[in-house]
C-alpha positions in Angstrom: -25.7 -19.4 -17.2 -24.5 -16.6 -19.5 -24.4 -14.1 -16.6 -22.4 -16.5 -14.5 -19.9 -16.9 -17.3 -19.6 -13.1 -17.7 -19.0 -12.7 -14.0 -16.3 -15.4 -14.0 -14.7 -13.8 -17.0 -14.7 -10.4 -15.4 -13.2 -11.8 -12.2 -10.5 -13.7 -14.1 -9.6 -10.5 -16.0 -9.5 -8.5 -12.8 -7.1 -11.0 -11.2 -4.9 -11.0 -14.3 -4.5 -7.2 -13.9 -3.0 -7.8 -10.4 -0.2 -10.0 -11.8 2.2 -7.1 -12.7 3.6 -6.6 -9.2 3.2 -2.8 -9.5 0.7 -2.5 -6.7 3.1 -4.4 -4.5 5.8 -2.0 -5.3 3.4 0.8 -4.6 3.1 -0.4 -1.0 6.9 -0.5 -0.8 6.9 3.2 -1.7 4.2 3.9 1.0 6.3 2.1 3.7 9.4 3.8 2.5 7.7 7.2 2.8 6.7 6.4 6.4 10.2 5.2 7.2 11.9 8.3 5.7 9.5 10.6 7.4 10.3 8.9 10.7 14.0 9.3 9.9 13.6 13.1 9.2 11.8 13.4 12.5 14.5 11.4 14.4 17.2 13.7 12.9 15.3 16.7 14.3 14.0 18.2 11.1 11.8 21.3 11.4 8.0 20.8 11.8 6.4 19.9 8.5 9.6 18.5 6.9 8.9 14.9 7.9 5.4 15.1 6.5 6.7 16.6 3.3 9.3 13.9 2.9 6.7 11.2 3.3 4.3 12.9 0.9 6.9 13.3 -1.8 8.1 9.7 -1.7 4.6 8.3 -1.6 3.6 10.7 -4.4 6.4 9.2 -6.5 4.9 5.8 -5.7 1.5 6.9 -7.0 3.0 8.3 -10.2 5.1 5.2 -10.7 2.0 3.0 -10.3 0.1 5.0 -12.9 3.0 5.1 -15.4 3.7 1.4 -14.9 0.1 0.4 -15.5 0.2 2.5 -18.7 3.6 1.5 -20.1 4.2 -2.0 -18.6 0.8 -3.6 -17.9 -1.4 -2.4 -20.8 1.0 -3.4 -23.6 0.9 -7.0 -22.2 -2.7 -7.4 -20.9 -4.4 -4.6 -22.8 -6.4 -1.6 -21.6 -9.3 -3.2 -19.9 -12.6 -1.4 -19.4 -14.5 -3.0 -16.5 -18.2 -2.8 -15.8 -19.9 -0.2 -13.6 -20.0 -2.5 -10.6 -16.3 -3.1 -10.6 -15.5 0.5 -11.2 -17.6 1.5 -8.2 -15.8 -1.1 -6.0 -12.5 0.4 -7.1 -13.6 3.9 -6.2 -14.8 2.6 -2.8 -11.4 0.9 -2.3 -9.6 4.3 -2.9 -11.8 6.0 -0.4 -11.2 3.3 2.2 -7.4 3.5 1.7 -7.6 7.3 2.1 -9.6 7.0 5.2 -7.1 4.5 6.7 -4.3 7.0 6.2 -6.3 9.9 7.7 -7.4 7.8 10.7 -3.8 6.7 11.4 -2.5 10.3 11.1 -5.2 11.4 13.4 -4.4 8.9 16.1 -0.7 9.7 16.0 -1.4 13.5 16.1 -3.8 13.2 19.0 -1.2 11.1 20.9 1.5 13.6 20.4 -0.8 16.5 21.5 -1.8 14.5 24.5 1.7 14.3 25.8 1.7 10.5 25.7 4.9 10.1 23.7 7.0 9.3 26.8 4.8 6.5 28.1 5.6 3.2 26.5 2.3 1.6 27.3 0.4 4.5 25.8 2.6 4.4 22.7 2.1 0.6 22.3 -1.7 1.1 22.7 -1.8 3.8 20.1 0.3 1.8 17.7 -2.0 -1.2 18.1 -5.1 0.9 17.5 -3.4 2.5 14.4 -2.5 -0.9 13.1 -6.0 -2.2 13.5 -7.5 0.9 11.9 -5.5 0.0 8.7 -5.5 -3.8 8.9 -9.3 -4.3 9.2 -10.3 -2.2 6.2 -7.4 -3.6 4.1 -8.5 -7.2 5.0 -12.0 -6.3 3.9 -10.6 -4.9 0.6 -8.6 -8.1 0.1 -11.7 -10.2 0.3 -14.2 -8.0 -1.7 -11.6 -7.0 -4.3 -10.3 -10.5 -4.8 -6.7 -9.4 -4.0 -5.4 -11.7 -1.2 -1.9 -10.2 -1.2 -3.5 -7.1 0.3 -3.5 -9.0 3.6 0.3 -9.3 3.4 0.6 -5.5 3.2 -1.9 -5.0 6.0 0.3 -7.2 8.2 3.5 -5.4 7.0 1.9 -2.1 8.0 1.2 -3.5 11.5 4.8 -4.7 11.6 6.1 -1.3 10.8 3.8 0.6 13.2 3.8 -1.7 16.2 7.4 -3.0 15.7 8.7 0.6 15.4 7.2 1.4 18.8 8.7 -1.7 20.4 12.1 -0.8 18.9 11.9 2.6 20.5 12.3 1.0 23.8 15.8 -0.2 22.9 18.3 2.3 24.2 20.8 3.6 21.7 19.0 2.1 18.6 19.1 4.7 15.8 15.9 5.7 14.0 13.8 2.7 15.3 10.7 3.5 13.3 12.7 3.8 10.1 14.2 0.4 10.7 10.7 -1.1 11.3 9.1 0.4 8.2 12.3 -0.2 6.2 11.8 -3.9 6.8 8.2 -3.7 5.6 9.4 -1.7 2.5 12.1 -4.2 1.7 9.6 -7.1 2.0 7.1 -5.4 -0.2 9.7 -4.5 -2.8 11.0 -8.1 -2.9 7.5 -9.5 -3.5 6.7 -6.8 -6.1 10.1 -7.1 -7.9 9.7 -10.9 -8.1 6.2 -10.7 -9.5 7.2 -7.9 -11.9 10.2 -9.8 -13.3 7.9 -12.8 -14.1 5.3 -10.5 -15.6 7.8 -8.9 -18.0 8.3 -12.3 -19.7 4.8 -12.0 -21.1 4.8 -11.1 -24.8 3.6 -7.7 -25.9 0.2 -7.4 -27.6 -0.3 -5.9 -31.0 -1.9 -2.4 -31.2 -5.3 -3.9 -32.2 -5.3 -6.1 -29.1 -4.7 -3.5 -26.4 -8.3 -2.3 -25.9 -10.7 -4.8 -24.6 -13.7 -5.1 -22.2 -13.4 -6.8 -18.9 -17.2 -7.2 -18.7 
């Protein structure tokens, strides 16, 4: 009975730490990075520049998440130290997210090298595969990490990736993939900002309350 109560407390504390909206804004930065990289490519930037643009924007997103958790979340919820099992699941989550990015980049690169960029059916197929490679792991993370909103961002990635390919078929439409990922970024930012504004209403903790165990 005591172990059950500890697990419930740990789970409740973990979910409370997802109420700040910062992870939602982090996904907005990821989508924005993809959209701006696509824009640089559409504008004819030299090789390597689109990738650099995306990496810089997404790097700012990572830094903002870290700083936000330190200066916004911790003063209101405390600096929580979770148990070994939860920390291992967090590490696994990070590895899965990194694998999703690498798999997607690999699929896109292989498609470009294979000369399939001019074939609409092939591009749609590749986009569908890339979307699935990201959606399925993120859906698993949403379940095992008790973070249902992750499903929303998995779907928004699919919207950006698959929708961008569909928009490419519209003649005269400027930067179609930027438009698609821009929509995903705006949706993520709207969700994150709404949650963050609500979170900021929470009172600040005293210095003696900031450090606590999450079980």
